[in-house]
Steps between C-alpha positions, in 0.01 A plus 500: 500500500620850418484767769654792306353591162689763300304657216604677183262783407460561125351200326463310827299694757367756250416469132697807394681388184216571253469854638876561492522367144211717381657815650840414354345438158322836517822675600684345205221601261524861617857490365402330173600146596258208465523178699240235576380448856607136472858593414524753782356247746753240389782730610328621817457143620877468498551826690424869474870585477537257208199666331645845540839394367346321201309808388791731573703288261221472241363855497759704693242604758659711771469551874244776450275252317534247781439760770179615329389138456551416866317813615202418277515135602494579871185712473307257281603182682374619835163567338469187286708214647322209665626205704472160336193294583549316827781718634304650786373160609841331499679789672230512768518121537878514553463783752216335693688170519785665692739518206657799330476681168788716378532723193815506289476720190714721279209743495499802732243629747211459254498131598423597859234747382324226303515252789340765721238590238378139489529441876782247456760695694405365848567144386869573434779474753772689312576669169802534271462754219741684270541763771701253709767497223588133517667339200234399250368148455628236440753611762383361836599801715148619580373152581807434714417822688144379567623157607741652749266773626211261566714201607347282229573134463583493128326163465177675602534790255382526141524767228198537268545675166417500131851545355822303500676774694251462789554127516877529471511759778329246723730220392807718552382572855456129572120504521230333291341660195148500358429606142167672428394480138163533332620260231577129532877500483799354674777698666831336591560749783173426683439253780126556454284635218152650543252646253266642766529590865244252630749221428765675710327378817601142429866607470539719804 
């Protein structure tokens, strides 16, 4: 049984990728560049930094473009983003069963704002966001910090995410990993694979 559940945010707790991709597509179009949502999503599901670098190389977009994108994104996401179906129920279940939820995201304070907006914040024990300035996933530094701070038994800790870098961060910290995907697909870095959050109960 797992006592410590560490959650990624984008694409795991909240369904934010379609919104991010739409805003990025719109920002590109304002500069005369045309990309499909599917292509943008393909890069975003690797990482946001990889997405930014790809389009810097392809279209020579600059830091001003990215700053404007992130400002627009922050405003729209807070208004439109929703948690995945079943997230409230599973987070509340973990909390009520005497176990602990933690957030580990590369996103900034908007992740906390969205948890509060949907009354999920009280179910979480601790939070790691970009403002803590840990090395980015798949480096294990942030998870190692949580393990030490909360005296976790690593055999009772699990990282849940939708990207390889989430799973590898968990592996690199010596904890288990759970891959969330809405498709039926394998992942060599995952100890567990789920396509919905109801099935998570049988794992933890």
